[in-house]
C-alpha positions as CSV (number, residue, x, y, z in Angstrom):
1,M,-9.0,-4.2,-12.2
2,V,-6.9,-1.2,-11.7
3,D,-7.0,0.5,-8.3
4,V,-8.3,4.0,-8.3
5,A,-5.2,5.5,-6.7
6,A,-3.1,3.7,-9.3
7,A,-5.3,4.9,-12.1
8,D,-5.0,8.6,-11.1
9,G,-1.1,8.3,-10.9
10,L,-1.1,8.4,-7.1
11,I,0.0,5.8,-4.6
12,S,-0.6,5.7,-0.9
13,A,2.0,7.0,1.4
14,G,0.4,6.7,4.8
15,R,-2.3,8.5,6.8
16,I,-2.3,11.5,9.1
17,G,-2.2,10.2,12.7
18,R,-2.2,12.2,15.9
19,A,-0.5,15.6,16.3
20,H,3.0,15.8,17.4
21,G,3.4,19.1,19.3
22,L,1.8,22.4,18.7
23,D,3.3,23.4,15.2
24,G,1.3,21.3,12.8
25,S,3.6,18.2,12.9
26,F,1.8,14.8,13.0
27,H,2.7,11.1,13.1
28,V,2.3,9.2,10.1
29,T,0.4,6.0,10.4
30,Q,0.6,3.1,7.9
31,P,3.9,4.8,6.5
32,R,5.3,3.8,3.2
33,S,8.6,5.7,4.0
34,R,10.4,5.0,0.9
35,V,8.0,7.4,-1.0
36,L,8.2,10.1,1.6
37,A,10.9,12.7,1.1
38,L,11.7,16.2,2.6
39,G,10.7,18.8,0.0
40,G,8.5,16.3,-1.8
41,T,4.6,16.7,-2.2
42,V,1.8,14.7,-0.8
43,T,-1.8,15.0,-1.9
44,I,-4.5,15.1,0.7
45,D,-8.2,15.2,-0.3
46,G,-7.1,16.5,-3.8
47,S,-5.0,19.3,-2.4
48,E,-1.1,19.1,-2.9
49,R,1.1,20.3,-0.1
50,E,5.0,20.3,0.5
51,I,6.6,18.1,3.0
52,V,8.6,20.8,5.0
53,R,9.5,18.6,8.0
54,L,10.3,14.9,8.0
55,A,11.6,13.4,11.2
56,G,11.3,10.2,13.4
57,T,12.1,6.7,12.0
58,D,10.9,5.0,8.9
59,A,8.6,2.9,11.0
60,R,7.2,6.0,12.9
61,P,7.7,9.1,10.7
62,I,6.8,12.5,11.9
63,M,5.9,15.1,9.2
64,R,4.6,18.6,8.8
65,L,3.1,20.0,5.7
66,D,3.1,23.5,4.1
67,G,0.1,25.4,5.2
68,I,-0.7,23.3,8.2
69,T,0.8,25.1,11.3
70,I,-1.5,24.4,14.2
71,R,-2.4,21.3,16.1
72,E,-6.1,21.9,15.5
73,A,-5.6,21.7,11.6
74,V,-3.9,18.3,12.2
75,D,-6.7,17.2,14.3
76,A,-9.2,18.0,11.5
77,L,-7.3,15.9,9.0
78,R,-6.6,13.0,11.3
79,G,-7.1,9.7,9.3
80,A,-6.8,11.4,5.8
81,E,-4.8,9.5,3.3
82,L,-1.4,10.9,2.1
83,R,-0.7,10.1,-1.5
84,V,2.1,10.8,-3.7
85,R,2.7,10.8,-7.4
86,R,3.9,7.5,-8.7
87,A,6.4,9.0,-10.9
88,D,7.9,10.9,-7.9
89,A,8.5,7.4,-6.1
90,P,11.8,5.7,-6.2
91,P,12.0,2.9,-8.8
92,L,11.1,-0.5,-7.7
93,G,13.5,-3.4,-7.7
94,E,12.9,-6.7,-9.3
95,D,10.0,-8.8,-7.8
96,E,8.7,-5.5,-6.0
97,W,5.3,-4.2,-6.4
98,Y,3.1,-1.5,-4.9
99,A,0.1,-2.8,-3.3
100,E,-2.0,-0.9,-5.6
101,D,-0.7,-2.9,-8.5
102,L,-1.6,-6.2,-6.9
103,E,-5.1,-5.3,-5.6
104,G,-7.6,-6.5,-8.1
105,C,-5.5,-9.0,-9.8
106,R,-7.0,-12.4,-10.5
107,V,-5.3,-15.3,-8.7
108,V,-5.0,-18.7,-10.5
109,D,-3.2,-21.9,-9.8
110,G,-2.2,-22.8,-13.5
111,D,-5.6,-23.0,-15.3
112,R,-7.8,-23.0,-12.2
113,A,-9.3,-19.7,-11.0
114,V,-8.7,-19.1,-7.2
115,G,-10.0,-15.6,-6.7
116,T,-9.1,-11.9,-6.6
117,V,-6.7,-10.0,-4.5
118,K,-8.4,-7.8,-1.9
119,R,-5.5,-6.3,-0.4
120,L,-1.8,-6.8,0.6
121,L,-1.3,-7.3,4.4
122,P,2.0,-6.4,6.1
123,Y,3.2,-9.1,8.5
124,P,6.5,-9.3,10.2
125,S,8.0,-12.3,8.1
126,C,6.5,-11.4,4.8
127,E,3.7,-9.6,3.2
128,L,0.3,-11.6,2.5
129,L,-2.0,-11.5,-0.5
130,E,-5.7,-11.4,1.1
131,V,-7.5,-13.5,-1.8
132,A,-11.3,-13.2,-2.0
133,R,-12.6,-16.6,-3.1
134,G,-16.4,-15.8,-3.6
135,E,-19.4,-17.9,-3.1
136,G,-19.1,-17.9,0.7
137,A,-15.8,-19.4,0.7
138,A,-13.2,-18.1,3.4
139,D,-10.6,-15.7,2.0
140,L,-7.2,-17.3,1.3
141,L,-4.0,-15.8,2.7
142,V,-1.0,-16.3,0.4
143,P,2.5,-15.3,1.5
144,L,4.4,-13.4,-1.1
145,I,7.4,-16.1,-1.2
146,S,8.6,-18.0,-4.0
147,D,7.3,-21.3,-2.9
148,A,3.8,-20.0,-2.8
149,V,3.7,-17.6,-5.6
150,R,5.0,-18.8,-9.1
151,T,4.5,-15.5,-11.0
152,V,3.1,-12.0,-10.8
153,D,2.2,-10.5,-14.2
154,V,1.1,-6.9,-13.2
155,Q,0.4,-5.9,-16.8
156,A,-2.0,-8.9,-17.3
157,A,-3.3,-8.4,-13.6
158,V,-2.7,-12.2,-13.0
159,I,-0.9,-13.9,-10.1
160,D,-0.2,-17.7,-10.4
161,V,0.0,-19.3,-7.0
162,N,0.8,-23.0,-5.9
163,L,-2.3,-24.3,-4.0
164,A,-0.5,-27.4,-3.1
165,F,2.2,-25.6,-1.3
166,L,-0.7,-23.8,0.5
167,G,-2.2,-27.1,1.7
168,E,-5.1,-27.2,-0.7
169,G,-4.1,-30.2,-2.8
170,E,-4.0,-30.4,-6.4
171,G,-7.6,-30.0,-7.3
């Protein structure tokens, strides 16, 4: 149930987007800004590189990496995932999890099996768990709010949800 990125000690920090200028800088798409830091390192396709420029905003960071100094090099890497060592990431607060920790968790409502978390979806008001229900059933979207999610036990890989709150009744 453990995600490959989490198993190898790496977590996603975003993806290489389009080039920004001619010096090897690029936009980061799907950024997880809290884990990106000037002077830190990212792994791209198994190769570690130092972040030598970090500009823009948290929502739209612009980055340049050591050894990537021309626009064409960025174009060749466009779409590649940027990953950072979990140990280098800032500590999480209470009731905070990385998406990698939730993906693959069993979802239950008490003793009733509901499905498995496919991924975490970022939405403007809150994040949603996309839960695969299996057997041709439509996926279930569960908002990460206290009314919908009773408990999250990352160690046991189990998330207890309230199906009644989600409009699915008691059974």
